[in-house]
C-alpha positions in Angstrom: 109.9 124.9 136.4 106.6 126.5 135.8 104.2 124.0 135.0 100.5 125.5 134.0 97.6 122.7 133.7 94.9 123.6 130.8 91.8 122.5 131.7 90.3 120.4 129.1 87.1 118.1 128.1 87.4 114.5 126.1 87.3 114.0 122.5 85.1 110.8 121.4 87.6 110.3 118.5 90.6 109.8 119.6 91.3 105.4 119.6 95.0 104.8 117.7 94.7 102.8 114.7 97.4 100.1 113.9 100.2 103.3 113.5 98.8 106.1 115.6 96.0 108.6 115.1 94.9 110.0 112.0 92.4 113.0 111.4 92.1 115.6 108.7 94.1 118.2 109.4 91.1 120.8 110.5 90.2 118.1 113.1 93.7 118.3 115.0 93.7 122.2 114.7 90.5 122.5 116.7 91.4 123.6 120.3 92.6 121.6 122.7 92.6 118.0 120.3 96.1 117.4 119.8 97.2 118.4 123.3 94.1 116.4 124.8 96.1 112.8 122.6 99.8 114.0 123.2 98.6 114.4 127.0 96.8 110.7 126.8 100.1 109.5 125.4 102.3 110.9 128.7 99.5 109.6 130.8 99.3 106.3 129.8 102.7 105.3 128.4 104.5 106.3 132.2 107.1 108.9 133.8 109.3 110.3 131.0 110.7 112.9 134.2 114.5 113.9 133.0 113.8 111.5 129.5 114.9 111.9 126.0 112.6 112.1 123.5 113.3 111.5 119.4 110.5 113.6 117.1 110.2 114.5 113.6 107.4 114.5 111.1 107.2 113.8 107.4 106.9 117.6 106.7 103.2 117.4 105.8 101.3 120.7 106.9 100.8 122.1 110.0 104.2 120.2 110.7 106.2 122.9 112.4 103.4 123.9 114.6 102.8 120.5 116.0 106.1 120.5 117.0 105.9 123.6 119.1 103.1 121.6 121.0 104.5 119.0 121.1 107.7 120.4 123.3 105.6 122.9 125.2 103.4 119.3 126.5 106.4 117.4 126.7 108.4 120.1 128.7 105.3 120.3 130.9 105.8 116.4 131.5 109.6 116.9 132.7 110.9 115.7 129.4 114.9 116.7 129.8 115.6 116.7 125.7 114.1 116.1 122.3 116.0 115.3 119.8 114.8 116.5 116.7 115.8 116.2 112.7 116.3 119.5 111.3 113.2 121.6 109.5 111.2 119.0 111.9 111.8 116.2 109.3 112.5 112.7 110.5 111.6 109.8 107.9 109.9 107.0 110.6 112.7 104.4 110.0 115.4 107.0 110.8 113.9 107.4 113.7 113.1 104.1 114.9 117.0 103.8 114.5 117.5 107.3 116.2 115.4 105.8 119.1 117.5 103.0 119.3 120.9 104.7 118.8 120.5 107.0 121.5 118.9 105.2 123.8 115.8 107.2 123.7 112.3 106.7 126.0 110.6 106.9 122.8 109.3 109.1 119.7 106.7 111.0 118.6 106.3 110.8 114.7 103.8 113.3 112.8 102.9 111.7 109.8 99.7 110.1 108.6 101.9 108.3 105.9 100.5 107.9 102.6 97.7 109.7 103.3 97.6 113.1 101.5 98.8 116.2 102.8 98.3 119.6 102.6 95.6 122.2 104.3 92.4 119.9 104.0 94.7 116.4 103.7 95.3 114.3 107.1 97.8 114.8 109.8 99.1 112.1 112.0 100.7 111.3 115.5 102.2 107.9 116.7 104.3 107.2 119.6 107.2 105.1 119.2 108.8 103.2 122.7 112.2 102.9 123.5 112.8 99.9 121.3 111.8 101.9 118.3 108.3 100.3 117.8 105.5 101.3 117.8 103.3 101.2 120.6 101.6 98.1 121.8 98.4 97.3 121.5 97.9 97.1 125.1 99.5 100.7 125.4 97.4 101.9 122.2 94.3 101.1 124.0 95.4 102.5 127.3 96.1 105.8 125.2 92.2 105.3 124.4 91.0 105.1 127.2 92.8 108.0 129.0 92.0 110.2 126.2 88.1 109.4 127.1 88.3 111.1 130.7 91.2 113.3 130.5 90.2 116.8 131.9 93.6 119.0 132.2 96.7 118.8 130.5 100.4 120.0 131.4 102.3 122.9 129.4 105.7 124.7 130.2 106.6 128.0 128.2 109.2 126.8 126.1 111.2 129.4 123.9 111.4 129.1 119.9 113.6 126.8 118.8 115.2 127.2 115.2 114.6 123.8 113.9 117.4 124.7 110.6 120.0 125.2 113.1 122.0 121.5 114.0 123.1 121.6 118.0 121.8 122.1 120.9 119.0 124.7 122.0 118.0 125.3 125.3 114.0 126.3 125.0 113.4 127.5 128.6 113.1 123.8 131.0 114.1 121.9 127.9 117.1 121.0 125.9 116.5 120.6 121.9 118.7 118.9 119.7 118.7 119.9 116.1 120.3 116.8 114.1 121.1 115.8 110.5 117.8 113.5 109.7 119.9 111.5 107.5 123.5 111.1 108.5 122.8 108.1 111.3 120.5 106.5 109.2 123.0 106.5 105.9 125.9 105.3 108.4 123.8 102.2 109.5 123.0 101.6 105.4 126.7 101.5 104.5 127.0 98.6 107.6 124.1 96.4 105.6 124.7 96.8 102.2 127.6 96.3 99.6 128.1 100.0 98.9 131.0 98.8 96.6 129.3 96.6 94.5 126.0 98.4 94.0 128.2 101.9 93.5 129.8 100.1 90.4 126.3 99.0 89.4 125.2 102.4 89.0 128.1 103.6 87.6 128.3 101.4 85.0 126.9 104.2 82.5 124.1 101.0 81.4 121.7 100.5 83.8 119.4 103.2 84.1 117.4 103.7 87.8 114.5 106.1 88.9 113.6 106.6 92.3 110.6 109.0 93.4 110.3 109.8 96.5 107.1 111.7 95.6 107.6 115.2 97.5 107.9 113.5 100.7 110.7 112.3 103.7 112.4 110.2 101.6 114.0 112.7 99.1 116.9 113.9 100.9 118.3 110.4 102.0 117.7 109.2 98.7 119.6 112.0 96.8 122.3 111.3 99.9 122.5 107.8 99.5 121.7 107.1 95.7 123.3 109.9 94.5 126.1 111.3 96.6 127.4 108.4 98.1 126.6 105.4 95.7 127.1 108.0 92.4 123.8 107.5 91.1 123.8 110.1 87.8 121.8 113.4 89.0 118.4 113.3 88.5 118.1 109.5 89.3 116.2 110.8 92.4 112.5 112.5 90.9 110.2 114.9 93.4 113.1 115.5 95.8 112.0 118.2 97.9 109.3 117.7 101.1 106.5 119.9 100.6 103.4 120.3 102.6 101.2 119.1 100.5 103.6 116.7 98.8 103.3 119.0 95.4 99.5 117.6 95.0 101.0 114.0 94.7 99.3 111.2 96.8 102.7 109.6 98.3 101.5 106.4 98.5 104.4 104.3 96.4 101.7 101.7 94.5 100.9 100.8 90.7 98.1 103.2 91.1 99.5 106.6 92.3 102.7 105.7 90.9 101.4 104.4 87.0 104.4 107.4 86.2 107.0 104.8 87.3 104.9 101.7 86.0 104.6 103.4 82.6 108.5 104.5 82.7 109.8 100.9 83.1 107.7 99.4 80.4 108.2 99.2 76.3 111.5 99.1 74.3 113.1 102.4 76.5 112.3 101.1 79.7 114.7 101.7 82.9 116.7 99.0 85.0 114.7 99.6 88.1 112.5 101.9 89.3 111.0 102.3 93.0 109.0 104.9 95.2 108.6 105.8 98.9 105.8 107.0 100.9 104.9 110.3 102.7 107.4 108.8 106.3 109.3 107.0 104.1 108.7 103.3 105.7 106.6 101.7 102.6 108.5 100.8 99.1 107.5 99.7 95.6 109.7 98.2 93.3 109.2 98.0 89.9 111.2 96.1 87.2 111.1 95.9 83.4 107.3 95.4 82.4 106.9 93.9 85.8 105.4 95.4 89.1 107.1 93.4 92.0 103.9 92.3 94.4 105.0 92.8 98.2 104.6 89.3 99.0 107.1 88.7 96.1 109.3 90.7 97.0 109.5 89.9 100.3 110.2 86.3 99.2 112.7 87.5 97.1 114.6 89.0 99.8 114.4 86.0 102.2 115.6 83.8 99.4 118.6 85.7 98.8 119.4 86.9 101.8 123.1 85.5 102.4 124.3 87.3 99.6 123.9 90.7 101.2 126.7 91.4 104.1 124.2 92.3 106.4 122.3 89.5 106.4 125.2 86.8 105.5 124.9 85.3 108.5 121.5 83.7 108.1 118.0 84.6 108.6 116.7 83.4 112.3 113.2 83.5 111.1 110.5 85.2 108.9 107.5 86.7 109.5 104.8 88.2 107.5 101.3 90.0 108.2 98.4 87.5 107.5 97.1 88.9 104.4 100.5 88.9 102.6 100.9 86.7 100.4 102.1 83.2 101.5 105.2 82.9 98.7 107.8 83.7 101.6 106.5 80.8 104.1 107.3 78.5 100.7 111.1 80.2 100.9 111.3 79.5 104.9 110.5 76.2 104.7 113.2 75.8 102.0 115.4 77.4 104.5 114.4 75.5 107.6 113.5 78.9 109.2 110.1 79.5 111.0 107.8 82.0 109.4 105.4 83.8 111.9 101.8 84.8 110.6 100.8 88.1 112.7 97.8 90.6 112.4 98.2 93.6 110.2 100.4 96.3 111.9 104.1 96.3 112.2 103.6 96.7 116.2 103.1 92.8 116.0 106.8 92.3 114.4 108.3 94.4 117.4 108.7 91.1 119.8 109.6 88.6 117.3 112.6 91.3 116.6 113.3 91.7 120.0 113.9 87.9 120.8 115.7 87.3 118.2 113.2 85.0 116.0 112.8 86.8 112.9 115.3 89.2 111.0 112.9 89.5 108.0 109.2 90.8 107.9 106.7 92.3 105.4 103.3 93.2 105.0 101.1 93.5 101.8 100.6 97.6 102.0 104.3 97.9 100.3 106.1 97.3 103.6 109.5 95.7 104.1 112.0 95.5 107.0 114.5 93.7 108.9 116.1 93.8 112.7 118.2 96.9 111.6 115.0 99.3 112.9 111.8 98.3 114.3 109.7 99.8 111.3 109.1 99.0 107.8 111.8 101.1 105.8 111.3 101.9 102.2 114.8 103.1 101.4 116.0 99.9 102.9 114.3 97.9 100.7 114.9 99.3 97.2 119.1 99.0 98.2 118.2 95.9 99.2 116.9 95.1 95.7 120.3 96.8 94.5 122.6 94.6 96.3 121.0 91.9 94.6 121.0 93.1 91.3 124.6 94.1 91.5 126.1 90.6 93.2 123.6 88.3 91.1 123.9 89.8 87.6 120.3 89.2 87.1 117.9 92.0 86.2 114.7 92.4 88.8 112.1 90.4 86.6 114.7 87.6 86.0 115.3 87.5 89.5 111.2 87.0 90.2 110.8 84.8 87.1 113.9 82.6 88.4 111.7 82.5 91.9 108.5 81.4 90.5 110.5 78.3 88.4 111.7 77.2 91.4 108.5 78.2 94.2 105.7 78.9 91.9 103.8 82.1 91.8 101.7 83.5 94.4 99.3 85.6 92.0 98.6 88.1 94.3 96.0 91.4 93.8 93.8 93.7 97.0 90.1 95.3 95.8 89.5 98.2 98.0 85.7 98.6 98.6 85.1 102.2 99.7 81.6 102.6 101.8 80.9 106.2 103.2 78.8 104.8 105.8 81.0 102.7 108.1 78.6 101.0 109.8 77.4 99.1 107.0 81.0 98.3 106.2 80.9 96.5 109.7 77.6 95.2 109.1 79.0 93.4 105.9 81.9 92.0 107.8 79.7 91.0 110.9 77.7 89.1 108.6 80.4 87.5 106.5 81.6 86.3 110.0 78.2 84.5 111.0 77.8 82.7 107.9 81.7 81.4 107.7 81.0 78.2 109.7 78.7 77.2 106.6 80.8 78.2 104.5 83.4 74.4 104.0 82.1 72.6 101.1 80.3 75.7 98.7 82.1 76.0 95.5 83.7 79.1 94.8 85.2 80.2 91.6 86.1 76.6 90.6 86.8 75.2 93.4 85.5 74.5 97.0 86.0 76.4 100.5 87.9 74.1 102.7 88.1 76.0 106.0 86.7 79.6 107.0 88.0 81.6 110.1 88.3 84.6 111.8 92.1 85.3 112.4 93.6 85.1 116.3 96.9 85.7 116.9 98.7 84.8 119.9 101.9 86.5 120.7 104.4 83.4 120.9 106.6 85.7 123.3 104.0 87.5 125.4 101.2 84.9 125.2 99.2 88.5 124.3 96.1 87.6 122.3 94.5 89.8 119.7 91.3 88.0 118.0 89.0 89.9 115.4 91.7 90.4 112.9 90.2 89.5 109.9 88.0 86.9 108.0 90.4 84.1 105.8 88.5 81.7 103.4 90.7 78.9 101.9 90.2 76.8 99.0 91.3 73.4 97.7 92.9 74.7 94.5 95.8 76.7 96.8 93.7 79.4 96.7 93.5 82.2 99.6 90.7 85.0 100.1 91.0 87.8 103.2 89.0 90.2 104.4 89.5 93.1 106.4 88.4 96.8 107.3 91.5 99.2 107.2 92.4 101.4 109.8 94.3 103.9 107.9 91.8 106.5 106.4 90.2 109.2 108.0 86.2 109.0 106.8 84.2 106.4 105.8 85.2 103.0 105.5 87.3 101.2 103.2 86.8 97.0 103.2 89.9 95.2 101.7 89.8 92.1 100.0 93.0 90.4 99.4 93.3 87.7 96.9 96.0 84.9 96.6 95.6 82.1 93.9 98.9 80.0 93.8 100.6 78.4 90.3 102.5 75.7 90.4 106.4 76.3 88.9 105.6 74.7 86.0 102.6 76.6 85.6 102.2 79.4 83.1 103.1 82.4 84.9 102.2 84.8 82.7 99.5 87.9 83.5 99.6 90.5 86.6 98.3 89.5 89.8 95.1 91.5 89.3 94.6 89.9 85.9 95.3 86.5 87.5 92.7 86.9 90.5 90.2 89.1 88.7 87.5 86.1 89.0 88.2 85.3 92.3 88.1 88.8 93.2 84.2 88.4 91.8 83.5 85.6 93.9 84.6 87.6 96.7 82.8 90.4 96.4 79.7 88.1 95.8 80.4 86.2 98.8 80.4 88.9 100.9 77.4 90.2 99.2 78.9 93.9 99.2 77.1 94.9 95.7 73.8 93.9 97.3 74.0 95.8 100.5 75.6 98.4 98.8 74.9 99.1 95.5 78.6 99.4 94.7 79.1 97.1 92.0 83.0 97.6 91.5 86.1 98.1 93.8 86.9 101.7 94.0 90.9 100.9 93.5 92.6 97.4 92.3 96.3 97.0 93.7 
């Protein structure tokens, strides 16, 4: 095999975030930029000679060109076979399952998740390890260090691959196996859920559902499973064709970017369940009649009713949530008598717990939920879980949530996103607040008093690794909580996220949306961090 070594110079902005490297398309298209990052992953992750890798993406702009470069560099580093989804498509949860199913050494996912697509949009690359999960923090740090010292990358000539043709193609030294991206994933869903009961629900002529794929990768998966295998009426899945620019839609399943679904579920003509997924298929939004289900409540409800679903009928070994996620699931775990782990943001922190069999269900506030069936969050899986619960219990989505509140109380939740154009200013706000944490105890805040405040540090119970600086927490004596964290998913500026949680007892009036019930807490949180005073910004850019 003729391997060529191409001289290059390092870039100083290739530090991966919680889910890989995300930049503008224009940045990735600069000479050597993608090649440098891919080679840094190969250098840091180990010897892949003779190995099999999985590859695919969410179909966003530049996906096909990036795959061609990945094939060339993979061949240059001795990879024997790449398994890739037809048309270069593969959802993140399907890729995780395929890595595990095929015993692959890992996988490259070309996605910027919920970020906008198109020529002026975002692109991303992340590496999943052999367990199907996101690269651990130690590996992403090693990739970052390598990217700062790289001086060459290795390529081999690879023949053009027809990504529309299923089967194995010999592309020079590399075997490329093009697979149906949906088939293995759909088969797994049939093992986990009661398709017969869901089929009866969707086919009864009364239950009305809408799934919005937002012109992203989940469209073909939802059409195959919901319409073809479960018999939902044609047209149940909307915006089902993946497009390079997502058809101008923002592929983020939240009540702001998918407000049309919330509207469809409101008023006299409302449907029974609406749902959406994001660019790469790992997030979900669940909407009941006149109710958007918060991610924290969704996780808690799935845990509470897990035994009613075939794949989890034996019960849960444990549950995990990211630190900013509401503590609703903590109360369920206590009632079930199982542990509940609090981890930093980033799905990779769940993987050790999943691999060790310590948890079976996990979730995070940014509309991500999943289980031990994969090592990534899974949007369509969550939708099927909800459908299974509605089918088994005979209760509507809103009824299930209200039943939960009457039993456990309500953790009203909202997130305020403050976009700050100057990242240094955002970092300064966080540093200033962290420096004042010790003096906050006993202070009055939003009608309550601070009982403690800290910077969250996580010690992994499996391998003992320590992750510090994972967000700032402020606890109040009425059960409320504030969390401050800088987002790691944007490609420019900085987004300072404030997570607001207010507890209402089972006997309390639970009326109102999360943003409404936490509005006063949000104003107090902004003043506490001195955001308006230091930035001149008076209101958050987004409230979810």
